[in-house]
C-alpha positions, 0 to 999 in steps of 0.5 A: 499499500505504501509503495502504491501510494508513493510510487516508490520502494519502501523498505523502512517503516516507523510504527506508533503504538498505544501508551499501554501496549505490552511486549508480546503485542509489539513483538507480534507487530514487529514480526508481521512487519518483517513478514511484510517485507520491511527491513527496518522497523522502528516502534515508538510509543504514542506518548513519545511521539506527542512529546516530539510533535511539541519539540519537548525534547528541545524546549526542556533540554536545558532545564535544571529540573525535571518536567512531567507531562500527562498524555491521554489518547482517545481512540476507537476502543479506549482511552489510554493515559500515561505520565512521561518524564522529560529530562535533558531531551530524554523521554521516559514513560513512568506509568500508564493506564487504560480505560475501555468504558470511555471512547469514541465508539461510546460517544457515537452511541450516547450521541445516537441515543440522545438524538432519538430522545430529542427527535422522536422522528428518528425512532425508526431510522436504523442504527447503522444509518445514524451511526455513519451520520454521526461519525460525520457530524463528529468530524465537523464539530471538531472545528465548528460550533454547530453541524447539520445532519440529514437522515431518511427514515425507512418509511418516510418520503422526506429526509429529516434535517436537524442541527447539533451543537457542540453544547449537545456534545458537552451535554452528553460527555458531562457524565464521563468527565469526572471518571476521566479526570479521576483516572488522569489523577490516578496515573499521576499518582501511579508515577509517584507524583502529585498534580502539582508536578504536572507541567504539560498536558498533551491530548491525542485523538477525538477532538470533541472529547478533548475539548469537553475534558480540557476545559475541566483540567485547568481546575484539577492540575494547577501547575500546567503551562497550558491546557489548549495545544496548537496541534489538532489532537487528532494530528498529534501522532502524525505530527510526531511521526513526521518529526521521527522520519525527518530526524531518522534520515540515513542516520540508523541501519538495522532493526531497532527491535533487535540488538545490532552488536553484543554488549558484554564486559572485559575479562582476564587476558583482555577477552570480550565476554558477551552477556547480551548477544548480537541479534537479541530480541529487545528489550533484553536483560541478561546476567552472568556471574564472575569471580576474582583471579588472584587470591585476596583480590581486593578490587574488580574492574568491570568494563562494559563494551559494545562489539563482537570482536574477541578482544575488548580493545577491539570493541567500544568501551561504554562504561566502567564500574569498580567494585572495591573492598572485596573480602579476602578469599582464595581466587574463584570464591567471591561472586560478582553478578553483572546484569546488562539491560539493552532497552528498546524504544517502545518500552525504554527511555528515549534520547534525542541528541543532535537530532538522532534517536539514542538507544539506552542500556543499563549495567548493574553489578552486585557482589554476593554477600553485600547489600546494595549494587552499583549501576550505570545507565547510558546511551549507545554511541550514535553511528551513521549508516556508513559506520554501522555497516562497516562494523557489521561487515567487519564482524562477518569478516573476522568471525574465524579470526576472532574464534582462533584468537579466543581460543589462543588466549584461553590456552595461554591463560591456562598455561600461565603465559598471560600476566593477569591484572590485579583487578581482572575477573573471569566468568564462573565456569571458565576458570582455567585453573584447577580448583581442586588445588583449593 
């Protein structure tokens, strides 16, 4: 369809998903798009698209304090709500909620019921005819205060013409407003915030419901900058998608729902030990347990790398965490658990930097027997299409070489021909010395 519409070959797609979409739904969508022939699939939440539509990443990039936005989306089958944090150009969805009892279809049903009570002559008009006409009227009232509707009863010779106003819509919606406001307050509370923490409210979807709701929100959220937005609520997602498309412009290659390269850490001998492997479905979280390489070793240095080369020095270093004051013990006894989380864009955090979407990752390090943990959260380095393609091609071309290098390093470690650093670690299960010595 996209190729028929544009007359061009379409290989990449950016798809919006609702605030409340869960992992299996996104995965199903992703696989369906891949089967349809798309090479690159970008999945972004509606709330983030709304923030991009209003350039919130740029407006609040230099703010000294966090900004919280309340986003609600009125769809055909539900109202989705969420609270989003905007910090230094980053979007993070903190809480979400869904209410299926209020939606566009409910509005149309209530409107038809209201008109039948107001105009008895419509009693014999089938619901299907009234529903279709009310859908048209609803669109007209998005931009005007009054709208004419015309229907022809089945047993009547003349058509029935009547007028409906925005006041009629507000009257119909009045019974739902308290529930909507209550749910918006609840999703704010679920994010561990108060109504005074919300400074922006962004509506998405049916303009008539939005107009009815927005007039009430200023009284309930006193700290908001404004409740009336300049972009038509039914066009917010389209605006956000256009921002994404304009910013991607050859800056990203590959599927954002899988990892392009492995994330791992440096171990003894300078080897790169992967924890989250290349082509893992995202979001991915993996843990491995490591230990010391020397007796009474007091310090362990955990360096996280991105890449698939055998030696850590040939990959890209992302973070460095030191685990100090390790209790005295024989080598191989202490247990250090390293967990890496590789986030995706539909569930994780979003950072627009220099007009590019940056992917986030987190590393957590925990020493067995010690309370607390050390963690690092950062973003993967941005690379152009050419840079990324070169790296991926290089991985494929050096597979055999890297396997040989890895085998040689392990053999030399076993023979004691490689000097180990005082802060080195090795994965439990890959220890080269005979543990029976101890």
